[in-house]
C-alpha positions in Angstrom: -6.3 -4.2 -19.3 -2.8 -5.2 -20.3 -1.4 -8.6 -19.8 1.6 -8.9 -17.4 3.6 -9.5 -20.6 2.9 -6.2 -21.9 3.4 -4.7 -18.3 7.1 -6.6 -18.0 8.2 -4.7 -21.1 7.6 -1.4 -19.6 10.1 -2.4 -16.9 13.3 -2.8 -18.0 15.5 -4.9 -16.2 13.3 -5.9 -13.8 12.9 -9.6 -14.3 16.9 -10.2 -14.2 16.5 -8.7 -10.8 14.6 -10.8 -8.9 16.3 -13.8 -7.4 14.8 -15.6 -4.7 17.1 -16.6 -1.7 14.8 -18.8 0.4 15.7 -18.6 4.1 15.9 -21.9 6.3 12.0 -22.2 7.4 10.7 -20.3 4.6 8.8 -21.6 2.1 10.0 -23.4 -1.2 8.7 -25.1 -4.0 9.1 -28.6 -2.3 7.3 -28.0 0.8 6.0 -25.0 2.8 5.8 -24.8 6.5 2.3 -23.8 8.8 4.0 -20.7 10.1 7.0 -18.4 9.8 9.6 -17.9 12.0 8.9 -14.9 14.4 9.4 -11.5 12.4 13.4 -10.6 13.0 12.7 -6.7 12.6 11.5 -4.5 15.3 8.7 -2.2 15.7 9.8 0.9 16.7 7.9 2.6 19.0 7.2 6.4 18.0 5.6 9.5 19.7 7.1 11.8 17.1 3.9 13.9 15.8 6.0 16.1 13.9 7.0 13.6 11.2 5.8 10.9 9.1 5.5 7.9 11.2 3.9 5.1 11.2 3.3 4.6 14.7 5.4 1.3 15.2 4.0 -0.1 18.7 6.2 -3.5 19.1 2.7 -5.3 19.7 3.6 -7.0 15.9 3.1 -10.8 16.4 4.1 -14.0 14.7 1.0 -15.3 12.0 0.7 -18.1 9.7 2.4 -17.6 6.6 6.3 -17.5 5.6 9.0 -14.8 5.9 10.7 -14.9 2.3 13.7 -13.3 1.0 14.3 -11.6 -2.6 17.2 -9.7 -4.2 16.5 -6.5 -6.1 19.4 -4.2 -6.7 22.0 -6.3 -5.0 19.9 -5.9 -1.4 18.2 -8.8 -0.3 15.0 -7.5 0.6 12.4 -9.4 3.2 8.4 -9.4 3.2 5.7 -11.5 4.6 3.8 -14.1 2.6 0.2 -14.8 4.1 -1.5 -17.4 1.1 -5.1 -18.2 0.8 -6.1 -21.9 2.4 -6.3 -24.5 -0.1 -6.5 -28.5 0.5 -4.0 -30.8 -2.0 -7.8 -31.4 -3.9 -8.2 -28.2 -4.9 -4.4 -26.6 -5.6 -4.5 -28.1 -8.4 -7.7 -26.2 -9.8 -6.8 -22.9 -8.3 -6.3 -20.3 -10.9 -4.3 -16.8 -10.6 -5.0 -15.3 -7.3 -5.3 -11.6 -6.2 -2.7 -9.8 -4.7 -2.6 -7.4 -2.2 1.0 -5.3 -1.8 1.2 -3.7 1.8 3.4 -0.9 2.8 3.9 -0.5 6.5 4.7 3.3 7.7 7.8 4.9 8.7 9.2 3.5 12.2 7.5 0.3 11.7 7.4 -3.3 9.8 5.5 -5.5 8.4 4.1 -7.3 11.5 2.9 -4.2 13.0 0.9 -3.5 10.2 -0.2 -7.0 10.0 -1.6 -6.8 13.6 -2.9 -3.3 13.7 -4.9 -4.0 10.1 -5.6 -7.6 10.3 -5.3 -7.6 6.7 -4.1 -11.1 6.0 -7.2 -12.6 7.7 -9.4 -10.4 5.9 -8.0 -10.7 2.6 -6.8 -14.6 2.7 -10.6 -15.2 3.5 -11.6 -14.0 0.2 -8.5 -15.8 -1.4 -6.1 -13.0 -2.0 -2.3 -13.4 -1.7 -1.0 -11.0 0.8 2.6 -9.3 0.9 3.8 -7.4 3.5 7.3 -6.1 2.5 9.9 -4.7 4.6 11.5 -1.0 4.1 14.9 -0.2 4.5 15.4 1.7 7.4 11.8 1.0 8.8 10.8 3.6 5.7 9.8 3.6 2.1 11.1 6.0 -0.2 7.7 7.8 -1.4 9.0 10.9 -3.0 11.0 11.4 -6.3 14.2 13.7 -3.9 17.6 12.2 -3.6 18.7 12.2 0.1 21.5 11.2 2.0 19.3 8.3 3.6 17.7 7.4 0.1 20.4 8.2 -2.2 18.6 6.5 -5.1 14.6 7.6 -5.2 13.6 4.7 -7.4 14.2 1.7 -5.3 11.6 0.6 -3.7 9.5 1.5 -6.6 12.0 -1.1 -8.4 11.7 -3.4 -5.6 7.6 -3.4 -6.0 7.6 -4.3 -9.4 9.8 -7.2 -8.8 8.4 -8.1 -5.9 5.1 -8.3 -8.1 6.7 -9.8 -10.8 7.6 -12.8 -8.7 4.7 -13.3 -6.7 2.9 -13.7 -10.6 5.6 -16.3 -10.9 6.1 -18.3 -8.0 2.7 -17.8 -6.4 0.2 -17.5 -9.1 -0.8 -14.1 -8.4 -3.1 -12.6 -11.1 -1.5 -9.8 -12.7 -4.9 -8.8 -13.7 -5.6 -8.1 -9.9 -2.8 -6.5 -8.4 -3.3 -4.0 -5.6 -0.9 -1.9 -3.4 -1.9 -0.3 -0.1 0.0 1.1 2.8 0.0 3.3 6.0 1.5 6.7 6.6 4.7 7.0 4.5 4.0 3.4 3.4 0.2 5.0 2.1 2.3 7.2 0.5 4.5 4.7 -1.1 1.0 3.2 -2.5 0.5 6.0 -3.8 3.5 6.4 -5.7 3.8 3.1 -7.1 0.0 3.8 -8.2 0.9 7.2 -9.6 4.2 5.7 -11.8 3.0 2.6 -12.8 -0.8 2.9 -13.4 -0.7 -0.3 -15.8 0.7 -2.9 -13.0 -1.9 -2.1 -11.1 -5.6 -2.8 -10.7 -6.4 -0.4 -7.6 -4.3 1.3 -4.6 -5.6 2.3 -1.2 -4.1 4.8 1.2 -4.8 5.6 5.1 -3.3 8.4 6.4 -0.8 8.7 3.2 -0.4 11.8 0.7 1.3 12.4 -2.8 5.2 14.2 -2.1 4.6 17.4 -3.5 7.6 20.2 -4.2 11.0 18.8 -5.0 10.1 15.5 -4.2 6.5 15.4 -6.3 4.9 12.6 -7.3 2.9 13.3 -10.0 -0.1 10.4 -11.3 0.6 9.5 -15.0 -2.5 7.3 -15.7 -6.1 6.0 -14.5 -5.9 3.4 -12.0 -9.1 3.3 -8.7 -7.7 5.1 -5.7 -8.9 4.9 -2.3 -7.5 7.5 0.1 -8.9 7.6 3.7 -7.9 9.9 5.8 -8.6 11.2 9.9 -10.1 14.9 9.9 -7.9 15.8 12.7 -4.8 14.1 12.6 -2.3 15.8 14.2 1.0 14.0 12.6 0.2 14.7 8.5 -2.7 17.0 8.7 -5.9 16.6 6.1 -4.6 20.1 4.4 -1.2 18.3 3.7 2.1 19.3 5.2 3.8 22.0 2.5 6.5 23.1 4.8 7.3 20.1 7.1 9.6 20.5 10.0 13.4 19.4 9.9 14.0 15.7 11.1 17.8 15.0 11.7 17.6 11.2 11.0 15.7 11.4 7.4 13.9 14.5 5.5 10.2 14.8 6.1 8.8 15.3 2.8 6.1 17.9 1.8 2.9 16.7 0.7 -0.4 18.0 -0.9 -3.6 17.9 0.8 -5.7 14.6 0.8 -8.0 15.9 -1.3 -5.9 17.3 -3.7 -4.0 13.9 -3.9 -7.6 12.1 -4.6 -8.1 14.8 -7.0 -4.5 14.6 -8.9 -5.7 10.8 -9.6 -9.1 11.6 -10.7 -7.4 13.9 -13.5 -5.4 11.4 -14.4 -8.3 9.3 -15.0 -10.1 11.5 -16.6 -12.8 11.8 -13.9 -15.6 14.7 -14.2 -16.6 16.5 -10.8 -17.1 14.8 -7.6 -19.9 13.9 -5.9 -19.7 14.2 -2.2 -22.1 12.4 0.4 -22.4 12.2 4.2 -22.1 8.9 5.5 -22.3 7.9 9.3 -18.9 8.9 10.9 -17.4 10.0 7.7 -17.7 12.1 4.4 -17.3 10.2 1.3 -16.6 12.2 -2.5 -15.9 10.1 -5.3 -14.8 10.8 -8.7 -16.0 8.4 -11.6 -12.8 8.3 -14.6 -14.2 9.2 -17.8 -12.8 7.5 -21.3 -10.9 10.1 -22.7 -7.7 9.8 -21.0 -5.2 7.3 -22.2 -6.0 4.2 -21.0 -9.1 5.2 -19.5 -11.6 2.9 -22.0 -9.8 -0.3 -19.8 -11.6 1.0 -16.5 -14.8 2.5 -17.9 -16.5 2.5 -14.2 -13.1 3.1 -12.1 -13.2 6.0 -9.2 -10.9 7.5 -6.9 -12.7 7.9 -3.4 -11.5 10.1 -0.9 -13.3 9.4 3.0 -12.9 11.9 5.4 -13.5 10.1 9.1 -14.6 12.1 11.8 -13.0 11.8 14.9 -10.0 9.9 13.7 -6.0 10.9 14.2 -3.3 9.4 12.4 -4.9 5.9 12.9 -6.2 3.0 10.6 -9.9 2.9 11.5 -11.6 -0.3 12.8 -8.0 -1.6 14.2 -8.4 -2.6 17.5 -4.5 -1.8 18.3 -3.9 1.2 20.1 -2.1 4.1 18.1 1.2 5.7 20.3 0.6 8.7 22.3 0.1 11.5 19.9 -1.5 9.9 17.3 -5.0 11.0 18.0 -8.2 8.4 17.9 -9.1 5.4 16.4 -13.0 6.0 14.3 -15.2 2.8 15.2 -17.0 4.2 12.5 -15.6 2.6 9.6 -13.4 -0.8 8.8 -10.9 0.6 6.6 -9.5 -2.8 6.3 -12.7 -4.2 5.0 -13.6 -1.0 3.1 -10.6 -1.3 1.1 -11.0 -4.8 0.1 -14.4 -4.1 -0.8 -12.9 -1.2 -3.5 -10.8 -3.3 -4.5 -13.1 -6.0 -5.7 -15.1 -3.3 -7.3 -13.8 -0.1 -7.7 -17.0 1.2 -9.9 -19.4 4.3 -8.8 -20.7 2.8 -5.6 -24.2 3.9 -4.3 
């Protein structure tokens, strides 16, 4: 896999964009509090089953961690940061740590995703840093089409690059083990980063998110291990995709491919062969194994793309204990999406 220095040369202007603006009470190089102030972002409740929402419920509560700021493209962007526990005796010996960047759904915020997924607990127990960035207007530019609300459709990709570079520099994040994940619109954002910046990532995962298509289309450009988790009965963003979404007066809903076509696009970019599908208890698992013929494929000879279609699941995070908004469908307990995703990041190989 390419070094961070090699990657950074492919990011024009990113290094110059990242400037930390610490908040009062937030982490600094000289010392960090045990807990961050409560999230200032609101978790908007959304029952709109016609749009690609994240299902904000207002249930997110503050947990140990810090709220940080980063200036990118003239915007002051915020994120929650969770660090694995470290004692003074061991901190000097700690090496680079894996990093997960997790994108919330549309209409929600970082605290809501943290509460729904419990990602920071599972990840920090594995020695991983977790950053939950806040989207502008509680959403993400997951597609390439410019809109009135998002006239610069590349802004969030640049923010993600700058955030990763900053955490590599200041938090000892390992540039060889950077991962992205997300839910709904945030899942589509994670897929966009994986598609357009495969050299930045060691893996990506999306729950209830698909690749945009049409005039907002995002096309994978290189091999990167990807997991797509999708509810078979998703009433918000159907498993078969939403090629002709209904109009939205606030922000256009992007057309998307199906979940299977989304996974297959990443498989093709990785030179994968024919997929293999197996029935598991509560879900179907389809796996594409990378070939070595695609550019960069030799770096990940054991990489895979996986599609998990979860039975009796809606536009929800499987395994979550947070009730979804009305109209979003059931939450499956047959699969713990958080542990499944982190296991995939640790070992994206062929599986059993």
